[in-house]
TIVO-2410 file (N, C-alpha, C; in nm, 3 decimals):
# residues 101
REC num residu      c1      c2      c3 atome chaine
REC   1      M   2.920   0.284   0.901     N      A
REC   1      M   2.868   0.194   0.789    CA      A
REC   1      M   2.710   0.272   0.780     C      A
REC   2      A   2.655   0.328   0.674     N      A
REC   2      A   2.498   0.321   0.696    CA      A
REC   2      A   2.434   0.228   0.714     C      A
REC   3      I   2.312   0.215   0.761     N      A
REC   3      I   2.229   0.167   0.796    CA      A
REC   3      I   2.071   0.164   0.691     C      A
REC   4      G   2.005   0.080   0.683     N      A
REC   4      G   1.863   0.122   0.604    CA      A
REC   4      G   1.874   0.009   0.468     C      A
REC   5      I   1.781   0.003   0.423     N      A
REC   5      I   1.741  -0.101   0.316    CA      A
REC   5      I   1.825  -0.062   0.203     C      A
REC   6      E   1.882   0.042   0.206     N      A
REC   6      E   1.946   0.094   0.058    CA      A
REC   6      E   2.095   0.021   0.096     C      A
REC   7      N   2.125  -0.017   0.228     N      A
REC   7      N   2.264  -0.079   0.246    CA      A
REC   7      N   2.234  -0.260   0.259     C      A
REC   8      P   2.247  -0.310   0.151     N      A
REC   8      P   2.204  -0.477   0.173    CA      A
REC   8      P   2.336  -0.559   0.264     C      A
REC   9      T   2.411  -0.492   0.291     N      A
REC   9      T   2.537  -0.568   0.345    CA      A
REC   9      T   2.568  -0.549   0.482     C      A
REC  10      A   2.465  -0.422   0.565     N      A
REC  10      A   2.446  -0.420   0.707    CA      A
REC  10      A   2.353  -0.460   0.760     C      A
REC  11      V   2.378  -0.551   0.880     N      A
REC  11      V   2.222  -0.582   0.958    CA      A
REC  11      V   2.209  -0.428   1.044     C      A
REC  12      D   2.103  -0.381   1.046     N      A
REC  12      D   2.066  -0.261   1.086    CA      A
REC  12      D   2.055  -0.251   1.223     C      A
REC  13      L   1.964  -0.366   1.285     N      A
REC  13      L   1.982  -0.388   1.424    CA      A
REC  13      L   1.948  -0.505   1.470     C      A
REC  14      V   1.976  -0.568   1.601     N      A
REC  14      V   1.942  -0.690   1.630    CA      A
REC  14      V   1.908  -0.638   1.780     C      A
REC  15      T   1.793  -0.686   1.818     N      A
REC  15      T   1.730  -0.688   1.973    CA      A
REC  15      T   1.686  -0.859   2.027     C      A
REC  16      M   1.709  -0.881   2.121     N      A
REC  16      M   1.682  -0.997   2.178    CA      A
REC  16      M   1.569  -0.943   2.309     C      A
REC  17      D   1.477  -1.057   2.298     N      A
REC  17      D   1.380  -1.029   2.394    CA      A
REC  17      D   1.400  -1.157   2.471     C      A
REC  18      P   1.492  -1.128   2.614     N      A
REC  18      P   1.519  -1.221   2.701    CA      A
REC  18      P   1.348  -1.311   2.748     C      A
REC  19      L   1.246  -1.267   2.747     N      A
REC  19      L   1.141  -1.296   2.804    CA      A
REC  19      L   1.057  -1.387   2.726     C      A
REC  20      G   1.067  -1.357   2.589     N      A
REC  20      G   1.023  -1.413   2.478    CA      A
REC  20      G   1.044  -1.497   2.372     C      A
REC  21      E   1.179  -1.528   2.424     N      A
REC  21      E   1.259  -1.611   2.377    CA      A
REC  21      E   1.277  -1.592   2.188     C      A
REC  22      E   1.253  -1.501   2.151     N      A
REC  22      E   1.297  -1.444   2.049    CA      A
REC  22      E   1.389  -1.359   2.003     C      A
REC  23      V   1.477  -1.350   1.901     N      A
REC  23      V   1.524  -1.248   1.868    CA      A
REC  23      V   1.511  -1.170   1.742     C      A
REC  24      A   1.519  -1.050   1.719     N      A
REC  24      A   1.491  -0.994   1.564    CA      A
REC  24      A   1.604  -0.916   1.525     C      A
REC  25      L   1.621  -0.958   1.398     N      A
REC  25      L   1.671  -0.864   1.296    CA      A
REC  25      L   1.583  -0.763   1.225     C      A
REC  26      I   1.622  -0.642   1.275     N      A
REC  26      I   1.525  -0.528   1.196    CA      A
REC  26      I   1.596  -0.463   1.111     C      A
REC  27      M   1.549  -0.430   1.005     N      A
REC  27      M   1.582  -0.328   0.870    CA      A
REC  27      M   1.482  -0.238   0.898     C      A
REC  28      V   1.558  -0.092   0.828     N      A
REC  28      V   1.530   0.008   0.864    CA      A
REC  28      V   1.459   0.072   0.733     C      A
REC  29      A   1.373   0.116   0.701     N      A
REC  29      A   1.329   0.194   0.574    CA      A
REC  29      A   1.276   0.325   0.596     C      A
REC  30      T   1.342   0.448   0.586     N      A
REC  30      T   1.288   0.589   0.611    CA      A
REC  30      T   1.191   0.642   0.512     C      A
REC  31      E   1.228   0.631   0.385     N      A
REC  31      E   1.187   0.692   0.287    CA      A
REC  31      E   1.047   0.652   0.241     C      A
REC  32      P   0.978   0.701   0.131     N      A
REC  32      P   0.842   0.672   0.109    CA      A
REC  32      P   0.860   0.532  -0.035     C      A
REC  33      W   0.786   0.464  -0.006     N      A
REC  33      W   0.777   0.331  -0.085    CA      A
REC  33      W   0.794   0.374  -0.210     C      A
REC  34      T   0.884   0.346  -0.299     N      A
REC  34      T   0.900   0.335  -0.441    CA      A
REC  34      T   0.952   0.207  -0.520     C      A
REC  35      D   0.913   0.174  -0.643     N      A
REC  35      D   0.954   0.043  -0.700    CA      A
REC  35      D   1.131   0.015  -0.639     C      A
REC  36      E   1.202   0.102  -0.666     N      A
REC  36      E   1.327   0.106  -0.641    CA      A
REC  36      E   1.351   0.051  -0.474     C      A
REC  37      K   1.281   0.105  -0.429     N      A
REC  37      K   1.281   0.109  -0.275    CA      A
REC  37      K   1.264  -0.057  -0.257     C      A
REC  38      V   1.170  -0.131  -0.298     N      A
REC  38      V   1.110  -0.279  -0.286    CA      A
REC  38      V   1.201  -0.350  -0.324     C      A
REC  39      L   1.292  -0.299  -0.459     N      A
REC  39      L   1.404  -0.391  -0.494    CA      A
REC  39      L   1.506  -0.374  -0.390     C      A
REC  40      A   1.562  -0.323  -0.319     N      A
REC  40      A   1.610  -0.265  -0.235    CA      A
REC  40      A   1.597  -0.364  -0.077     C      A
REC  41      L   1.432  -0.377  -0.068     N      A
REC  41      L   1.396  -0.458   0.052    CA      A
REC  41      L   1.433  -0.582   0.022     C      A
REC  42      Q   1.393  -0.624  -0.113     N      A
REC  42      Q   1.422  -0.772  -0.156    CA      A
REC  42      Q   1.564  -0.832  -0.156     C      A
REC  43      S   1.681  -0.722  -0.169     N      A
REC  43      S   1.797  -0.752  -0.197    CA      A
REC  43      S   1.842  -0.744  -0.004     C      A
REC  44      K   1.782  -0.697   0.045     N      A
REC  44      K   1.835  -0.680   0.197    CA      A
REC  44      K   1.769  -0.792   0.240     C      A
REC  45      T   1.646  -0.836   0.210     N      A
REC  45      T   1.589  -0.964   0.303    CA      A
REC  45      T   1.678  -1.078   0.228     C      A
REC  46      K   1.713  -1.072   0.138     N      A
REC  46      K   1.817  -1.197   0.086    CA      A
REC  46      K   1.942  -1.206   0.188     C      A
REC  47      S   1.999  -1.080   0.209     N      A
REC  47      S   2.088  -1.071   0.279    CA      A
REC  47      S   2.082  -1.121   0.410     C      A
REC  48      Y   1.987  -1.107   0.461     N      A
REC  48      Y   1.919  -1.115   0.632    CA      A
REC  48      Y   1.931  -1.264   0.611     C      A
REC  49      L   1.880  -1.345   0.516     N      A
REC  49      L   1.859  -1.472   0.530    CA      A
REC  49      L   2.003  -1.521   0.490     C      A
REC  50      D   2.070  -1.486   0.435     N      A
REC  50      D   2.224  -1.545   0.395    CA      A
REC  50      D   2.293  -1.562   0.525     C      A
REC  51      Y   2.293  -1.441   0.594     N      A
REC  51      Y   2.351  -1.422   0.714    CA      A
REC  51      Y   2.312  -1.535   0.825     C      A
REC  52      I   2.185  -1.536   0.789     N      A
REC  52      I   2.143  -1.605   0.902    CA      A
REC  52      I   2.150  -1.749   0.848     C      A
REC  53      E   2.134  -1.802   0.743     N      A
REC  53      E   2.141  -1.953   0.692    CA      A
REC  53      E   2.283  -2.005   0.687     C      A
REC  54      S   2.386  -1.887   0.663     N      A
REC  54      S   2.550  -1.930   0.659    CA      A
REC  54      S   2.595  -1.985   0.808     C      A
REC  55      G   2.540  -1.928   0.920     N      A
REC  55      G   2.580  -1.941   1.062    CA      A
REC  55      G   2.634  -1.833   1.119     C      A
REC  56      Q   2.639  -1.743   1.025     N      A
REC  56      Q   2.706  -1.588   1.066    CA      A
REC  56      Q   2.641  -1.510   1.166     C      A
REC  57      F   2.510  -1.540   1.163     N      A
REC  57      F   2.430  -1.488   1.282    CA      A
REC  57      F   2.474  -1.509   1.471     C      A
REC  58      R   2.425  -1.672   1.423     N      A
REC  58      R   2.472  -1.764   1.577    CA      A
REC  58      R   2.638  -1.763   1.601     C      A
REC  59      S   2.718  -1.730   1.500     N      A
REC  59      S   2.817  -1.699   1.556    CA      A
REC  59      S   2.884  -1.578   1.638     C      A
REC  60      A   2.801  -1.482   1.560     N      A
REC  60      A   2.799  -1.354   1.648    CA      A
REC  60      A   2.721  -1.318   1.741     C      A
REC  61      Y   2.609  -1.373   1.748     N      A
REC  61      Y   2.555  -1.369   1.879    CA      A
REC  61      Y   2.478  -1.517   1.941     C      A
REC  62      P   2.639  -1.553   1.985     N      A
REC  62      P   2.579  -1.725   2.062    CA      A
REC  62      P   2.478  -1.672   2.149     C      A
REC  63      D   2.425  -1.592   2.229     N      A
REC  63      D   2.337  -1.601   2.336    CA      A
REC  63      D   2.202  -1.640   2.252     C      A
REC  64      A   2.174  -1.594   2.102     N      A
REC  64      A   2.065  -1.627   2.048    CA      A
REC  64      A   2.027  -1.742   1.987     C      A
REC  65      S   2.129  -1.858   2.016     N      A
REC  65      S   2.136  -1.949   1.977    CA      A
REC  65      S   1.979  -2.086   2.019     C      A
REC  66      A   1.915  -2.027   2.096     N      A
REC  66      A   1.853  -2.151   2.138    CA      A
REC  66      A   1.683  -2.072   2.134     C      A
REC  67      K   1.713  -1.910   2.058     N      A
REC  67      K   1.596  -1.806   2.032    CA      A
REC  67      K   1.570  -1.835   1.901     C      A
REC  68      R   1.387  -1.846   1.888     N      A
REC  68      R   1.342  -1.807   1.768    CA      A
REC  68      R   1.405  -1.651   1.690     C      A
REC  69      V   1.377  -1.672   1.572     N      A
REC  69      V   1.454  -1.554   1.474    CA      A
REC  69      V   1.333  -1.487   1.400     C      A
REC  70      R   1.320  -1.357   1.453     N      A
REC  70      R   1.209  -1.279   1.334    CA      A
REC  70      R   1.293  -1.150   1.278     C      A
REC  71      I   1.248  -1.196   1.144     N      A
REC  71      I   1.279  -1.053   1.078    CA      A
REC  71      I   1.193  -0.958   1.044     C      A
REC  72      Q   1.218  -0.849   1.098     N      A
REC  72      Q   1.159  -0.711   1.121    CA      A
REC  72      Q   1.176  -0.588   1.026     C      A
REC  73      L   1.050  -0.537   0.999     N      A
REC  73      L   1.104  -0.422   0.892    CA      A
REC  73      L   1.010  -0.296   0.995     C      A
REC  74      D   1.104  -0.203   1.027     N      A
REC  74      D   1.067  -0.095   1.070    CA      A
REC  74      D   1.073   0.026   0.945     C      A
REC  75      T   0.962   0.085   0.956     N      A
REC  75      T   0.926   0.150   0.834    CA      A
REC  75      T   0.859   0.293   0.871     C      A
REC  76      S   0.911   0.416   0.819     N      A
REC  76      S   0.845   0.564   0.836    CA      A
REC  76      S   0.708   0.580   0.770     C      A
REC  77      Y   0.722   0.525   0.646     N      A
REC  77      Y   0.588   0.514   0.596    CA      A
REC  77      Y   0.491   0.405   0.542     C      A
REC  78      P   0.364   0.397   0.527     N      A
REC  78      P   0.315   0.289   0.510    CA      A
REC  78      P   0.329   0.194   0.382     C      A
REC  79      L   0.336   0.086   0.353     N      A
REC  79      L   0.393   0.037   0.268    CA      A
REC  79      L   0.304   0.032   0.135     C      A
REC  80      S   0.386   0.049   0.040     N      A
REC  80      S   0.304   0.029  -0.098    CA      A
REC  80      S   0.230  -0.079  -0.107     C      A
REC  81      K   0.145  -0.091  -0.218     N      A
REC  81      K   0.103  -0.205  -0.256    CA      A
REC  81      K   0.178  -0.305  -0.301     C      A
REC  82      V   0.289  -0.277  -0.361     N      A
REC  82      V   0.401  -0.370  -0.415    CA      A
REC  82      V   0.490  -0.416  -0.282     C      A
REC  83      A   0.507  -0.334  -0.188     N      A
REC  83      A   0.597  -0.355  -0.090    CA      A
REC  83      A   0.518  -0.448   0.038     C      A
REC  84      G   0.396  -0.399   0.001     N      A
REC  84      G   0.295  -0.510   0.134    CA      A
REC  84      G   0.318  -0.651   0.066     C      A
REC  85      E   0.278  -0.629  -0.077     N      A
REC  85      E   0.248  -0.767  -0.169    CA      A
REC  85      E   0.404  -0.850  -0.166     C      A
REC  86      F   0.492  -0.781  -0.175     N      A
REC  86      F   0.652  -0.829  -0.157    CA      A
REC  86      F   0.663  -0.889   0.010     C      A
REC  87      V   0.653  -0.802   0.077     N      A
REC  87      V   0.658  -0.884   0.238    CA      A
REC  87      V   0.550  -0.998   0.280     C      A
REC  88      S   0.442  -1.043   0.223     N      A
REC  88      S   0.356  -1.091   0.216    CA      A
REC  88      S   0.399  -1.243   0.164     C      A
REC  89      V   0.463  -1.199   0.026     N      A
REC  89      V   0.565  -1.350  -0.035    CA      A
REC  89      V   0.656  -1.398   0.028     C      A
REC  90      A   0.777  -1.290   0.089     N      A
REC  90      A   0.870  -1.296   0.180    CA      A
REC  90      A   0.841  -1.372   0.266     C      A
REC  91      S   0.739  -1.326   0.328     N      A
REC  91      S   0.701  -1.413   0.480    CA      A
REC  91      S   0.672  -1.565   0.464     C      A
REC  92      E   0.597  -1.559   0.381     N      A
REC  92      E   0.538  -1.705   0.322    CA      A
REC  92      E   0.617  -1.789   0.252     C      A
REC  93      Q   0.714  -1.772   0.173     N      A
REC  93      Q   0.762  -1.860   0.088    CA      A
REC  93      Q   0.906  -1.828   0.138     C      A
REC  94      W   0.986  -1.787   0.189     N      A
REC  94      W   1.112  -1.761   0.216    CA      A
REC  94      W   1.152  -1.782   0.389     C      A
REC  95      L   1.069  -1.704   0.470     N      A
REC  95      L   1.095  -1.701   0.585    CA      A
REC  95      L   0.999  -1.815   0.657     C      A
REC  96      K   0.892  -1.832   0.656     N      A
REC  96      K   0.846  -1.925   0.710    CA      A
REC  96      K   0.869  -2.079   0.683     C      A
REC  97      P   0.914  -2.133   0.568     N      A
REC  97      P   0.967  -2.288   0.557    CA      A
REC  97      P   1.100  -2.283   0.612     C      A
REC  98      L   1.184  -2.181   0.670     N      A
REC  98      L   1.296  -2.176   0.710    CA      A
REC  98      L   1.278  -2.171   0.901     C      A
REC  99      G   1.136  -2.164   0.945     N      A
REC  99      G   1.116  -2.137   1.075    CA      A
REC  99      G   1.137  -2.024   1.131     C      A
REC 100      L   1.153  -1.918   1.058     N      A
REC 100      L   1.142  -1.748   1.063    CA      A
REC 100      L   0.999  -1.661   1.053     C      A
REC 101      R   0.978  -1.598   1.133     N      A
REC 101      R   0.883  -1.497   1.138    CA      A
REC 101      R   0.921  -1.373   1.047     C      A
***
């Protein structure tokens, strides 16, 4: 299964920080930012939120049940203005109300 923001159904990477009590669900973006890539990022972010909110994440990673959750974007290119705006809005309006970073 391919990873990256182009595949909204796959969680690209999960890492657990045993010292920081935080788990990161990581999205990977390896191409320059276009409007199409921002739409793909939006779709992927919604999929990650659905994965977390549905309880599937905690079922798949029971050791993460007591840890804070962070959604992280690892990108090979600087964010475009539109991508940066999306990340800011999603962080404030989608993640923060759910207690996510």
